[in-house]
Structures are given as structure tokens and as C-alpha cells.
C-alpha positions as CSV (number, residue, x, y, z in Angstrom):
1,X,-26.9,3.6,-16.7
2,X,-25.1,6.6,-15.2
3,X,-22.5,7.5,-17.8
4,X,-20.2,9.0,-15.1
5,X,-19.9,5.6,-13.5
6,X,-19.6,3.7,-16.7
7,X,-17.3,5.8,-18.9
8,X,-15.4,2.7,-20.1
9,X,-18.6,1.1,-21.5
10,X,-19.2,3.9,-24.0
11,X,-18.8,2.4,-27.5
12,X,-15.1,2.7,-28.6
13,X,-14.0,4.3,-25.3
14,X,-11.4,1.6,-24.4
15,X,-9.8,1.8,-27.9
16,X,-9.6,5.6,-27.7
17,X,-8.0,5.5,-24.3
18,X,-5.4,3.0,-25.5
19,X,-4.6,5.1,-28.6
20,X,-4.2,8.2,-26.5
21,X,-2.0,6.5,-24.0
22,X,0.3,5.3,-26.8
23,X,0.7,8.7,-28.4
24,X,1.2,10.5,-25.1
25,X,3.4,7.8,-23.5
26,X,5.7,6.6,-26.3
27,X,6.5,9.7,-28.4
28,X,10.2,10.3,-28.4
29,X,10.0,14.1,-28.4
30,X,6.9,15.6,-26.8
31,X,4.9,14.6,-23.8
32,X,2.0,17.0,-24.3
33,X,-0.3,17.6,-27.3
34,X,-2.9,20.0,-28.6
35,X,-6.2,18.9,-30.0
36,X,-4.9,19.5,-33.6
37,X,-1.7,17.4,-33.0
38,X,-3.8,14.6,-31.6
39,X,-6.2,14.6,-34.5
40,X,-3.2,14.5,-36.8
41,X,-1.2,11.8,-34.9
42,X,-4.3,9.6,-34.4
43,X,-5.7,10.3,-37.9
44,X,-9.0,11.7,-36.8
45,X,-11.3,12.3,-33.9
46,X,-12.0,9.7,-31.2
47,X,-14.8,7.2,-31.7
48,X,-16.3,7.8,-28.2
49,X,-16.1,11.6,-27.8
50,X,-16.3,14.7,-29.9
51,X,-12.7,15.6,-29.3
52,X,-9.5,14.2,-27.7
53,X,-9.4,16.9,-25.1
54,X,-12.9,16.0,-24.0
55,X,-12.0,12.3,-23.8
56,X,-8.9,13.2,-21.7
57,X,-11.0,15.3,-19.4
58,X,-13.4,12.4,-18.8
59,X,-10.4,10.2,-17.7
60,X,-8.4,12.0,-15.0
61,X,-7.1,8.6,-13.9
62,X,-4.7,8.7,-16.9
63,X,-4.7,12.2,-18.4
64,X,-4.1,15.8,-17.3
65,X,-5.8,18.6,-19.2
66,X,-4.7,22.2,-18.8
67,X,-6.8,24.3,-21.1
68,X,-4.6,27.4,-20.4
69,X,-1.7,25.6,-22.2
70,X,-0.8,25.6,-25.8
71,X,-0.5,21.8,-25.5
72,X,-3.3,21.0,-23.0
73,X,-3.3,17.2,-23.0
74,X,-0.7,15.0,-21.2
75,X,-0.4,11.6,-19.7
76,X,-0.1,12.0,-15.9
77,X,2.5,9.3,-15.6
78,X,4.8,10.9,-18.1
79,X,4.1,14.5,-17.1
80,X,5.1,13.9,-13.4
81,X,8.1,11.8,-14.3
82,X,11.2,13.3,-12.6
83,X,13.6,14.1,-15.5
84,X,12.6,16.7,-18.1
85,X,14.4,18.4,-20.9
86,X,12.3,21.5,-20.7
87,X,8.7,22.4,-19.8
88,X,7.1,20.2,-22.5
89,X,9.7,17.5,-23.2
90,X,9.9,14.3,-21.1
91,X,11.6,11.0,-21.8
92,X,9.1,8.5,-23.2
93,X,7.7,5.8,-20.9
94,X,8.9,2.3,-21.3
95,X,6.8,-0.2,-23.3
96,X,6.3,-2.2,-20.1
97,X,4.9,0.8,-18.3
98,X,2.5,1.6,-21.2
99,X,1.4,-2.1,-21.1
100,X,0.7,-1.6,-17.3
101,X,-1.4,1.4,-18.2
102,X,-3.3,-0.7,-20.7
103,X,-3.9,-3.4,-18.1
104,X,-5.2,-0.8,-15.7
105,X,-7.7,0.5,-18.4
106,X,-8.8,-3.1,-19.2
107,X,-9.3,-3.8,-15.5
108,X,-11.4,-0.6,-15.0
109,X,-13.4,-1.6,-18.1
110,X,-14.0,-5.1,-16.7
111,X,-15.1,-3.8,-13.3
112,X,-17.5,-1.4,-14.8
113,X,-18.9,-4.1,-17.1
114,X,-19.5,-6.5,-14.2
115,X,-21.1,-3.7,-12.1
116,X,-23.4,-2.7,-15.0
117,X,-24.4,-6.3,-15.6
118,X,-24.9,-7.2,-12.0
119,X,-28.6,-6.1,-12.0
120,X,-29.4,-8.4,-14.9
121,X,-29.5,-11.4,-12.6
122,X,-32.7,-10.0,-11.1
123,X,-34.6,-10.0,-14.5
124,X,-35.7,-13.7,-14.1
125,X,-36.7,-13.1,-10.5
126,X,-38.9,-10.1,-11.4
127,X,-40.4,-12.1,-14.2
128,X,-41.3,-14.9,-11.8
129,X,-42.6,-12.4,-9.3
130,X,-44.9,-10.6,-11.8
131,X,-46.1,-14.0,-13.2
132,X,-46.9,-15.1,-9.7
133,X,-48.9,-11.9,-8.9
134,X,-50.7,-12.2,-12.3
135,X,-51.6,-15.8,-11.5
136,X,-53.0,-14.8,-8.1
137,X,-55.0,-12.0,-9.6
138,X,-56.3,-14.4,-12.3
139,X,-57.3,-16.9,-9.7
140,X,-59.0,-14.3,-7.6
141,X,-60.9,-12.9,-10.6
142,X,-61.8,-16.5,-11.7
143,X,-63.4,-17.2,-8.3
144,X,-65.1,-13.9,-7.7
145,X,-68.8,-14.2,-8.3
146,X,-70.3,-12.0,-11.0
147,X,-73.3,-9.9,-9.7
């Protein structure tokens, strides 16, 4: 399994993404966070990665990471939203919008799960093929005269 193509199937990844979306999307004051703030707000490190910044970097479909910033992690949807109070403050996203982001994350997860499990339908075919070959070899060996 190529982890680059199946990021959502990593244990705990979907939960971590949803938690990060909530913190970055719904906070009343700040739209961006540092690693330390994320650890504090989310009460620890993510399940599926070493750090929140690392998790955000692996999911550019939702998050923007600017390592040159004091607050490197932001939610793209909120960061590009038109109105801003200053460089780091943005109005929170609506609950409905955050739910749409969740739905998108769940949809990506489901697609990756289906793609990853697609090859499993071939296991019985390979088993039947190998059994057939072994049967032919056994018959051949059974009818081969011994010198």
C-alpha cells in the first residue's frame, strides 16, 4: 500500500483531520495555530502522525502550512476567506461549512478504502489458479514413469 495514495487509511487519520478542521475552522479568534497551540487545544499530539504540522502538511487538500510563520498551520477555506481583521484573524467558518469539510474528508476516506480493497477480489481467483496449476503438476507427476 503506497501511503501517499492512502493517507486517510492510516490508523486514526480521519479523526485527527476532523479534530484539526474543528479547531482551525470554528475558533472565534484565531485562524492560524502553532504546533504548541494545537497540542494545547487538542490536548496532545495526533494519533496518526508525530506532530500536527506534519499531519497538516500531508493534507494540502484542507490545510496550509507556512513554516516561516509564527503560526504555521491554517485551514485553507478560512485562510482565503475574504474578510479579515488583521493578518491572523478571520471570522470563523459556519458550522454547516465545517460539516461539508467533514463530508469531504469522509468521502476521500471511502474512496481510498474502496481503492485499497479493490485488489482483494482477486485473492480467490489466484487461489483457484494456483490450485489448478498444482493439480496439473500433480497429475503430470503421477503419470510420469519412474526410471
